[in-house]
N, CA, C and O atoms as CSV, one atom per row, in Angstrom:
chain,resi,resn,atom,element,x,y,z
A,1,UNK,N,N,-1.094,0.904,-19.641
A,1,UNK,CA,C,-1.776,0.929,-18.372
A,1,UNK,C,C,-3.125,0.228,-18.543
A,1,UNK,O,O,-3.815,0.412,-19.546
A,2,UNK,N,N,-3.480,-0.566,-17.555
A,2,UNK,CA,C,-4.750,-1.283,-17.569
A,2,UNK,C,C,-5.834,-0.482,-16.865
A,2,UNK,O,O,-5.548,0.449,-16.111
A,3,UNK,N,N,-7.077,-0.855,-17.120
A,3,UNK,CA,C,-8.187,-0.256,-16.382
A,3,UNK,C,C,-8.161,-0.758,-14.953
A,3,UNK,O,O,-7.602,-1.818,-14.668
A,4,UNK,N,N,-8.767,0.006,-14.052
A,4,UNK,CA,C,-8.856,-0.430,-12.667
A,4,UNK,C,C,-8.556,0.702,-11.711
A,4,UNK,O,O,-8.557,1.871,-12.096
A,5,UNK,N,N,-8.300,0.350,-10.460
A,5,UNK,CA,C,-8.014,1.332,-9.421
A,5,UNK,C,C,-6.514,1.414,-9.182
A,5,UNK,O,O,-5.800,0.412,-9.223
A,6,UNK,N,N,-6.058,2.638,-8.931
A,6,UNK,CA,C,-4.645,2.889,-8.687
A,6,UNK,C,C,-4.502,3.858,-7.524
A,6,UNK,O,O,-5.405,4.647,-7.244
A,7,UNK,N,N,-3.365,3.793,-6.853
A,7,UNK,CA,C,-3.001,4.785,-5.850
A,7,UNK,C,C,-1.685,5.399,-6.308
A,7,UNK,O,O,-0.758,4.697,-6.711
A,8,UNK,N,N,-1.624,6.728,-6.237
A,8,UNK,CA,C,-0.404,7.450,-6.581
A,8,UNK,C,C,0.156,8.038,-5.296
A,8,UNK,O,O,-0.585,8.603,-4.491
A,9,UNK,N,N,1.455,7.907,-5.104
A,9,UNK,CA,C,2.091,8.487,-3.927
A,9,UNK,C,C,3.589,8.270,-3.969
A,9,UNK,O,O,4.112,7.595,-4.856
A,10,UNK,N,N,4.267,8.850,-3.001
A,10,UNK,CA,C,5.706,8.659,-2.861
A,10,UNK,C,C,5.938,7.371,-2.095
A,10,UNK,O,O,5.407,7.189,-1.000
A,11,UNK,N,N,6.720,6.487,-2.662
A,11,UNK,CA,C,6.977,5.191,-2.038
A,11,UNK,C,C,7.933,5.367,-0.864
A,11,UNK,O,O,9.091,5.747,-1.040
A,12,UNK,N,N,7.433,5.087,0.326
A,12,UNK,CA,C,8.237,5.252,1.544
A,12,UNK,C,C,8.932,3.967,1.958
A,12,UNK,O,O,9.888,4.014,2.731
A,13,UNK,N,N,8.477,2.822,1.467
A,13,UNK,CA,C,9.086,1.544,1.820
A,13,UNK,C,C,8.036,0.499,2.102
A,13,UNK,O,O,6.920,0.561,1.585
A,14,UNK,N,N,8.405,-0.472,2.935
A,14,UNK,CA,C,7.479,-1.542,3.295
A,14,UNK,C,C,7.310,-1.591,4.809
A,14,UNK,O,O,8.095,-1.011,5.560
A,15,UNK,N,N,6.276,-2.291,5.235
A,15,UNK,CA,C,6.011,-2.485,6.659
A,15,UNK,C,C,5.458,-3.888,6.836
A,15,UNK,O,O,4.824,-4.434,5.932
A,16,UNK,N,N,5.699,-4.466,7.998
A,16,UNK,CA,C,5.181,-5.788,8.329
A,16,UNK,C,C,4.432,-5.702,9.649
A,16,UNK,O,O,4.916,-5.113,10.616
A,17,UNK,N,N,3.250,-6.294,9.676
A,17,UNK,CA,C,2.420,-6.298,10.867
A,17,UNK,C,C,2.260,-7.744,11.338
A,17,UNK,O,O,1.683,-8.566,10.627
A,18,UNK,N,N,2.766,-8.057,12.527
A,18,UNK,CA,C,2.598,-9.395,13.110
A,18,UNK,C,C,1.260,-9.475,13.838
A,18,UNK,O,O,0.842,-8.516,14.487
A,19,UNK,N,N,0.595,-10.616,13.729
A,19,UNK,CA,C,-0.650,-10.843,14.454
A,19,UNK,C,C,-0.778,-12.329,14.751
A,19,UNK,O,O,-0.142,-13.161,14.104
A,20,UNK,N,N,-1.599,-12.649,15.728
A,20,UNK,CA,C,-1.775,-14.034,16.151
A,20,UNK,C,C,-3.184,-14.488,15.801
A,20,UNK,O,O,-4.165,-13.826,16.140
A,21,UNK,N,N,-3.273,-15.635,15.114
A,21,UNK,CA,C,-4.590,-16.151,14.748
A,21,UNK,C,C,-5.221,-16.890,15.934
A,21,UNK,O,O,-4.623,-16.983,17.006
A,22,UNK,N,N,-6.416,-17.405,15.731
A,22,UNK,CA,C,-7.166,-18.076,16.802
A,22,UNK,C,C,-6.474,-19.324,17.328
A,22,UNK,O,O,-6.719,-19.744,18.459
A,23,UNK,N,N,-5.612,-19.917,16.512
A,23,UNK,CA,C,-4.890,-21.123,16.920
A,23,UNK,C,C,-3.559,-20.803,17.606
A,23,UNK,O,O,-2.808,-21.713,17.959
A,24,UNK,N,N,-3.270,-19.522,17.794
A,24,UNK,CA,C,-2.036,-19.124,18.449
A,24,UNK,C,C,-0.835,-19.010,17.527
A,24,UNK,O,O,0.279,-18.773,17.992
A,25,UNK,N,N,-1.044,-19.176,16.217
A,25,UNK,CA,C,0.037,-19.059,15.241
A,25,UNK,C,C,0.292,-17.581,14.925
A,25,UNK,O,O,-0.648,-16.817,14.708
A,26,UNK,N,N,1.557,-17.189,14.900
A,26,UNK,CA,C,1.912,-15.818,14.540
A,26,UNK,C,C,1.947,-15.712,13.018
A,26,UNK,O,O,2.633,-16.480,12.344
A,27,UNK,N,N,1.213,-14.771,12.502
A,27,UNK,CA,C,1.131,-14.515,11.055
A,27,UNK,C,C,1.652,-13.111,10.777
A,27,UNK,O,O,1.832,-12.309,11.692
A,28,UNK,N,N,1.890,-12.827,9.497
A,28,UNK,CA,C,2.366,-11.509,9.112
A,28,UNK,C,C,1.602,-10.997,7.909
A,28,UNK,O,O,1.290,-11.751,6.987
A,29,UNK,N,N,1.303,-9.706,7.927
A,29,UNK,CA,C,0.786,-8.998,6.765
A,29,UNK,C,C,1.886,-8.046,6.309
A,29,UNK,O,O,2.546,-7.415,7.135
A,30,UNK,N,N,2.082,-7.943,5.006
A,30,UNK,CA,C,3.134,-7.097,4.435
A,30,UNK,C,C,2.488,-5.985,3.613
A,30,UNK,O,O,1.499,-6.208,2.915
A,31,UNK,N,N,3.065,-4.782,3.705
A,31,UNK,CA,C,2.471,-3.608,3.071
A,31,UNK,C,C,3.521,-2.761,2.365
A,31,UNK,O,O,4.662,-2.661,2.814
A,32,UNK,N,N,3.114,-2.145,1.242
A,32,UNK,CA,C,3.838,-1.021,0.654
A,32,UNK,C,C,3.297,0.226,1.347
A,32,UNK,O,O,2.093,0.318,1.589
A,33,UNK,N,N,4.157,1.181,1.668
A,33,UNK,CA,C,3.734,2.420,2.306
A,33,UNK,C,C,3.883,3.549,1.290
A,33,UNK,O,O,4.968,3.793,0.761
A,34,UNK,N,N,2.763,4.234,1.029
A,34,UNK,CA,C,2.725,5.336,0.066
A,34,UNK,C,C,2.270,6.607,0.770
A,34,UNK,O,O,1.304,6.583,1.531
A,35,UNK,N,N,2.955,7.707,0.522
A,35,UNK,CA,C,2.584,8.992,1.111
A,35,UNK,C,C,2.265,9.984,0.003
A,35,UNK,O,O,2.966,10.050,-1.006
A,36,UNK,N,N,1.204,10.753,0.200
A,36,UNK,CA,C,0.828,11.793,-0.757
A,36,UNK,C,C,0.599,13.096,0.007
A,36,UNK,O,O,-0.195,13.139,0.946
A,37,UNK,N,N,1.291,14.146,-0.396
A,37,UNK,CA,C,1.167,15.446,0.262
A,37,UNK,C,C,0.169,16.301,-0.518
A,37,UNK,O,O,0.164,16.309,-1.749
A,38,UNK,N,N,-0.665,17.013,0.217
A,38,UNK,CA,C,-1.661,17.900,-0.380
A,38,UNK,C,C,-1.909,19.059,0.577
A,38,UNK,O,O,-1.466,19.033,1.725
A,39,UNK,N,N,-2.622,20.076,0.096
A,39,UNK,CA,C,-2.994,21.199,0.955
A,39,UNK,C,C,-4.452,21.068,1.347
A,39,UNK,O,O,-5.304,20.771,0.510
A,40,UNK,N,N,-4.743,21.292,2.639
A,40,UNK,CA,C,-6.132,21.258,3.081
A,40,UNK,C,C,-6.825,22.553,2.664
A,40,UNK,O,O,-6.211,23.402,2.019
A,41,UNK,N,N,-8.070,22.707,3.019
A,41,UNK,CA,C,-8.839,23.872,2.556
A,41,UNK,C,C,-8.332,25.192,3.134
A,41,UNK,O,O,-8.711,26.257,2.648
A,42,UNK,N,N,-7.486,25.141,4.160
A,42,UNK,CA,C,-6.912,26.343,4.751
A,42,UNK,C,C,-5.505,26.636,4.231
A,42,UNK,O,O,-4.864,27.595,4.661
A,43,UNK,N,N,-5.028,25.798,3.296
A,43,UNK,CA,C,-3.709,25.990,2.711
A,43,UNK,C,C,-2.582,25.350,3.498
A,43,UNK,O,O,-1.410,25.576,3.197
A,44,UNK,N,N,-2.921,24.553,4.503
A,44,UNK,CA,C,-1.901,23.882,5.308
A,44,UNK,C,C,-1.501,22.566,4.655
A,44,UNK,O,O,-2.359,21.828,4.171
A,45,UNK,N,N,-0.196,22.262,4.639
A,45,UNK,CA,C,0.233,20.994,4.054
A,45,UNK,C,C,-0.195,19.807,4.927
A,45,UNK,O,O,-0.065,19.850,6.151
A,46,UNK,N,N,-0.693,18.777,4.302
A,46,UNK,CA,C,-1.112,17.545,4.975
A,46,UNK,C,C,-0.506,16.370,4.222
A,46,UNK,O,O,-0.191,16.480,3.037
A,47,UNK,N,N,-0.344,15.249,4.911
A,47,UNK,CA,C,0.164,14.040,4.274
A,47,UNK,C,C,-0.803,12.904,4.513
A,47,UNK,O,O,-1.152,12.599,5.653
A,48,UNK,N,N,-1.234,12.278,3.432
A,48,UNK,CA,C,-2.083,11.094,3.504
A,48,UNK,C,C,-1.189,9.875,3.286
A,48,UNK,O,O,-0.419,9.828,2.327
A,49,UNK,N,N,-1.291,8.900,4.170
A,49,UNK,CA,C,-0.485,7.690,4.060
A,49,UNK,C,C,-1.401,6.504,3.786
A,49,UNK,O,O,-2.391,6.307,4.490
A,50,UNK,N,N,-1.076,5.718,2.772
A,50,UNK,CA,C,-1.842,4.516,2.425
A,50,UNK,C,C,-0.942,3.296,2.519
A,50,UNK,O,O,0.242,3.345,2.186
A,51,UNK,N,N,-1.534,2.198,2.982
A,51,UNK,CA,C,-0.841,0.911,3.010
A,51,UNK,C,C,-1.483,0.021,1.959
A,51,UNK,O,O,-2.706,-0.101,1.898
A,52,UNK,N,N,-0.653,-0.599,1.134
A,52,UNK,CA,C,-1.128,-1.529,0.111
A,52,UNK,C,C,-0.582,-2.900,0.476
A,52,UNK,O,O,0.629,-3.121,0.443
A,53,UNK,N,N,-1.473,-3.817,0.824
A,53,UNK,CA,C,-1.056,-5.149,1.258
A,53,UNK,C,C,-0.621,-5.993,0.063
A,53,UNK,O,O,-1.195,-5.901,-1.022
A,54,UNK,N,N,0.407,-6.819,0.284
A,54,UNK,CA,C,0.821,-7.757,-0.753
A,54,UNK,C,C,1.103,-9.116,-0.121
A,54,UNK,O,O,1.304,-9.224,1.088
A,55,UNK,N,N,1.113,-10.141,-0.953
A,55,UNK,CA,C,1.243,-11.524,-0.489
A,55,UNK,C,C,2.619,-11.801,0.103
A,55,UNK,O,O,3.632,-11.283,-0.369
A,56,UNK,N,N,2.634,-12.622,1.138
A,56,UNK,CA,C,3.883,-13.028,1.801
A,56,UNK,C,C,4.837,-13.694,0.809
A,56,UNK,O,O,6.053,-13.535,0.914
A,57,UNK,N,N,4.294,-14.428,-0.139
A,57,UNK,CA,C,5.126,-15.130,-1.120
A,57,UNK,C,C,5.882,-14.165,-2.035
A,57,UNK,O,O,6.833,-14.572,-2.702
A,58,UNK,N,N,5.474,-12.898,-2.078
A,58,UNK,CA,C,6.130,-11.907,-2.940
A,58,UNK,C,C,7.095,-11.002,-2.182
A,58,UNK,O,O,7.638,-10.063,-2.763
A,59,UNK,N,N,7.320,-11.268,-0.893
A,59,UNK,CA,C,8.122,-10.375,-0.057
A,59,UNK,C,C,9.507,-10.113,-0.642
A,59,UNK,O,O,9.910,-8.955,-0.756
A,60,UNK,N,N,10.240,-11.150,-1.013
A,60,UNK,CA,C,11.602,-10.977,-1.528
A,60,UNK,C,C,11.618,-10.183,-2.832
A,60,UNK,O,O,12.429,-9.270,-2.986
A,61,UNK,N,N,10.734,-10.516,-3.772
A,61,UNK,CA,C,10.740,-9.809,-5.053
A,61,UNK,C,C,10.291,-8.359,-4.910
A,61,UNK,O,O,10.820,-7.481,-5.591
A,62,UNK,N,N,9.322,-8.096,-4.033
A,62,UNK,CA,C,8.864,-6.719,-3.819
A,62,UNK,C,C,9.975,-5.906,-3.168
A,62,UNK,O,O,10.259,-4.790,-3.602
A,63,UNK,N,N,10.609,-6.453,-2.128
A,63,UNK,CA,C,11.700,-5.718,-1.469
A,63,UNK,C,C,12.824,-5.397,-2.443
A,63,UNK,O,O,13.404,-4.313,-2.378
A,64,UNK,N,N,13.141,-6.320,-3.345
A,64,UNK,CA,C,14.189,-6.093,-4.339
A,64,UNK,C,C,13.790,-4.990,-5.321
A,64,UNK,O,O,14.581,-4.092,-5.608
A,65,UNK,N,N,12.561,-5.063,-5.831
A,65,UNK,CA,C,12.136,-4.101,-6.853
A,65,UNK,C,C,11.891,-2.704,-6.292
A,65,UNK,O,O,12.135,-1.719,-6.989
A,66,UNK,N,N,11.418,-2.594,-5.059
A,66,UNK,CA,C,11.126,-1.255,-4.548
A,66,UNK,C,C,12.349,-0.564,-3.957
A,66,UNK,O,O,12.323,0.643,-3.717
A,67,UNK,N,N,13.418,-1.320,-3.723
A,67,UNK,CA,C,14.630,-0.688,-3.210
A,67,UNK,C,C,15.102,0.447,-4.094
A,67,UNK,O,O,15.608,1.455,-3.601
A,68,UNK,N,N,14.939,0.289,-5.398
A,68,UNK,CA,C,15.349,1.301,-6.364
A,68,UNK,C,C,14.319,2.420,-6.497
A,68,UNK,O,O,14.632,3.491,-7.018
A,69,UNK,N,N,13.086,2.178,-6.027
A,69,UNK,CA,C,12.009,3.154,-6.178
A,69,UNK,C,C,11.751,3.979,-4.921
A,69,UNK,O,O,10.944,4.907,-4.960
A,70,UNK,N,N,12.406,3.672,-3.823
A,70,UNK,CA,C,12.148,4.385,-2.565
A,70,UNK,C,C,12.332,5.883,-2.761
A,70,UNK,O,O,13.340,6.323,-3.314
A,71,UNK,N,N,11.367,6.657,-2.310
A,71,UNK,CA,C,11.407,8.109,-2.451
A,71,UNK,C,C,10.875,8.626,-3.767
A,71,UNK,O,O,10.761,9.837,-3.953
A,72,UNK,N,N,10.546,7.731,-4.689
A,72,UNK,CA,C,10.017,8.126,-6.002
A,72,UNK,C,C,8.488,8.165,-5.969
A,72,UNK,O,O,7.850,7.471,-5.177
A,73,UNK,N,N,7.919,8.992,-6.846
A,73,UNK,CA,C,6.468,9.010,-7.006
A,73,UNK,C,C,6.098,7.818,-7.882
A,73,UNK,O,O,6.646,7.648,-8.971
A,74,UNK,N,N,5.161,6.989,-7.400
A,74,UNK,CA,C,4.811,5.759,-8.107
A,74,UNK,C,C,3.302,5.645,-8.310
A,74,UNK,O,O,2.505,6.286,-7.625
A,75,UNK,N,N,2.950,4.816,-9.264
A,75,UNK,CA,C,1.580,4.443,-9.560
A,75,UNK,C,C,1.443,2.972,-9.196
A,75,UNK,O,O,2.157,2.131,-9.741
A,76,UNK,N,N,0.524,2.651,-8.275
A,76,UNK,CA,C,0.375,1.277,-7.800
A,76,UNK,C,C,-1.030,0.778,-8.121
A,76,UNK,O,O,-2.008,1.347,-7.636
A,77,UNK,N,N,-1.150,-0.284,-8.935
A,77,UNK,CA,C,-2.464,-0.866,-9.190
A,77,UNK,C,C,-2.944,-1.557,-7.910
A,77,UNK,O,O,-2.159,-2.208,-7.220
A,78,UNK,N,N,-4.228,-1.413,-7.598
A,78,UNK,CA,C,-4.761,-2.012,-6.376
A,78,UNK,C,C,-6.107,-2.673,-6.623
A,78,UNK,O,O,-6.863,-2.301,-7.520
A,79,UNK,N,N,-6.372,-3.667,-5.792
A,79,UNK,CA,C,-7.707,-4.240,-5.671
A,79,UNK,C,C,-8.255,-3.687,-4.361
A,79,UNK,O,O,-7.597,-3.784,-3.325
A,80,UNK,N,N,-9.441,-3.115,-4.396
A,80,UNK,CA,C,-10.022,-2.474,-3.219
A,80,UNK,C,C,-11.062,-3.392,-2.600
A,80,UNK,O,O,-11.920,-3.941,-3.290
A,81,UNK,N,N,-10.969,-3.549,-1.271
A,81,UNK,CA,C,-11.938,-4.360,-0.543
A,81,UNK,C,C,-12.463,-3.530,0.622
A,81,UNK,O,O,-11.692,-3.098,1.479
A,82,UNK,N,N,-13.782,-3.306,0.653
A,82,UNK,CA,C,-14.405,-2.538,1.738
A,82,UNK,C,C,-15.308,-3.468,2.541
A,82,UNK,O,O,-16.047,-4.279,1.984
A,83,UNK,N,N,-15.232,-3.330,3.864
A,83,UNK,CA,C,-16.037,-4.178,4.748
A,83,UNK,C,C,-16.582,-3.361,5.904
A,83,UNK,O,O,-16.062,-2.294,6.232
A,84,UNK,N,N,-17.622,-3.872,6.507
A,84,UNK,CA,C,-18.071,-3.295,7.758
A,84,UNK,C,C,-18.067,-4.393,8.808
A,84,UNK,O,O,-18.186,-5.579,8.497
A,85,UNK,N,N,-17.929,-3.976,10.047
A,85,UNK,CA,C,-17.877,-4.943,11.138
A,85,UNK,C,C,-16.505,-5.016,11.746
A,85,UNK,O,O,-15.655,-4.165,11.484
A,86,UNK,N,N,-16.282,-6.015,12.547
A,86,UNK,CA,C,-15.001,-6.147,13.231
A,86,UNK,C,C,-14.930,-5.231,14.432
A,86,UNK,O,O,-15.937,-4.649,14.836
A,87,UNK,N,N,-13.761,-5.101,14.997
A,87,UNK,CA,C,-13.569,-4.286,16.199
A,87,UNK,C,C,-13.640,-2.793,15.933
A,87,UNK,O,O,-14.018,-2.023,16.816
A,88,UNK,N,N,-13.280,-2.372,14.720
A,88,UNK,CA,C,-13.166,-0.942,14.434
A,88,UNK,C,C,-14.239,-0.404,13.497
A,88,UNK,O,O,-14.067,0.685,12.950
A,89,UNK,N,N,-15.322,-1.113,13.292
A,89,UNK,CA,C,-16.359,-0.628,12.386
A,89,UNK,C,C,-16.015,-0.931,10.948
A,89,UNK,O,O,-15.554,-2.031,10.643
A,90,UNK,N,N,-16.229,0.030,10.045
A,90,UNK,CA,C,-15.973,-0.165,8.622
A,90,UNK,C,C,-14.513,0.127,8.288
A,90,UNK,O,O,-13.861,0.934,8.951
A,91,UNK,N,N,-14.009,-0.541,7.250
A,91,UNK,CA,C,-12.643,-0.292,6.818
A,91,UNK,C,C,-12.472,-0.645,5.355
A,91,UNK,O,O,-13.256,-1.398,4.778
A,92,UNK,N,N,-11.416,-0.074,4.766
A,92,UNK,CA,C,-11.046,-0.342,3.373
A,92,UNK,C,C,-9.628,-0.892,3.370
A,92,UNK,O,O,-8.748,-0.370,4.054
A,93,UNK,N,N,-9.413,-1.949,2.595
A,93,UNK,CA,C,-8.086,-2.529,2.447
A,93,UNK,C,C,-7.708,-2.483,0.969
A,93,UNK,O,O,-8.526,-2.789,0.101
A,94,UNK,N,N,-6.470,-2.099,0.694
A,94,UNK,CA,C,-5.934,-2.093,-0.660
A,94,UNK,C,C,-4.965,-3.259,-0.803
A,94,UNK,O,O,-4.107,-3.465,0.056
A,95,UNK,N,N,-5.097,-4.024,-1.888
A,95,UNK,CA,C,-4.229,-5.159,-2.160
A,95,UNK,C,C,-3.509,-4.953,-3.488
A,95,UNK,O,O,-4.094,-4.451,-4.448
A,96,UNK,N,N,-2.237,-5.342,-3.536
A,96,UNK,CA,C,-1.484,-5.356,-4.781
A,96,UNK,C,C,-1.794,-6.665,-5.491
A,96,UNK,O,O,-1.481,-7.730,-4.959
A,97,UNK,N,N,-2.406,-6.621,-6.685
A,97,UNK,CA,C,-2.702,-7.864,-7.397
A,97,UNK,C,C,-1.435,-8.683,-7.654
A,97,UNK,O,O,-0.342,-8.131,-7.774
A,98,UNK,N,N,-1.594,-9.980,-7.735
A,98,UNK,CA,C,-0.472,-10.916,-7.796
A,98,UNK,C,C,0.524,-10.621,-8.909
A,98,UNK,O,O,1.731,-10.704,-8.682
A,99,UNK,N,N,0.062,-10.285,-10.083
A,99,UNK,CA,C,0.988,-10.087,-11.205
A,99,UNK,C,C,1.297,-8.609,-11.459
A,99,UNK,O,O,1.780,-8.262,-12.537
A,100,UNK,N,N,1.028,-7.740,-10.494
A,100,UNK,CA,C,1.219,-6.301,-10.681
A,100,UNK,C,C,2.407,-5.781,-9.888
A,100,UNK,O,O,2.817,-6.360,-8.882
A,101,UNK,N,N,2.948,-4.662,-10.377
A,101,UNK,CA,C,4.094,-4.027,-9.732
A,101,UNK,C,C,3.895,-2.516,-9.722
A,101,UNK,O,O,3.205,-1.982,-10.590
A,102,UNK,N,N,4.489,-1.817,-8.750
A,102,UNK,CA,C,4.479,-0.348,-8.797
A,102,UNK,C,C,5.278,0.141,-10.000
A,102,UNK,O,O,6.248,-0.496,-10.411
A,103,UNK,N,N,4.865,1.274,-10.560
A,103,UNK,CA,C,5.572,1.888,-11.679
A,103,UNK,C,C,5.987,3.296,-11.295
A,103,UNK,O,O,5.185,4.039,-10.730
A,104,UNK,N,N,7.211,3.677,-11.588
A,104,UNK,CA,C,7.675,5.034,-11.313
A,104,UNK,C,C,6.996,5.988,-12.296
A,104,UNK,O,O,6.931,5.714,-13.495
A,105,UNK,N,N,6.489,7.114,-11.776
A,105,UNK,CA,C,5.892,8.148,-12.617
A,105,UNK,C,C,6.971,9.190,-12.904
A,105,UNK,O,O,7.553,9.759,-11.981
A,106,UNK,N,N,7.227,9.433,-14.157
A,106,UNK,CA,C,8.296,10.348,-14.538
A,106,UNK,C,C,7.889,11.813,-14.368
A,106,UNK,O,O,8.609,12.579,-13.727
A,107,UNK,N,N,6.749,12.213,-14.932
A,107,UNK,CA,C,6.341,13.623,-14.899
A,107,UNK,C,C,4.919,13.744,-14.397
A,107,UNK,O,O,3.960,13.571,-15.149
A,108,UNK,N,N,4.795,14.044,-13.114
A,108,UNK,CA,C,3.454,14.251,-12.532
A,108,UNK,C,C,3.472,15.541,-11.779
A,108,UNK,O,O,2.459,15.933,-11.201
């Protein structure tokens, strides 16, 4: 395992978000969807969902590799980018580095 930031969660699959740029071209962002269940301070179960963006050029290889991992608890290396501004104020985006892959966690 390398140093850096990671997200741990149950791999739920992938998602694609279509959007239109200023020139009217339709673009797509692709995401891994990770869910992590925890108890809040009152003991109620809660689920946190994270999206990890990955490059369009990796869509086929990611879909192939995660098909076997769906529903498994995984460790995903991420690059974190935080910004302020835009329509919604501040936000954090997680990116899957180009040469990285999710890893199944055996005993957590």
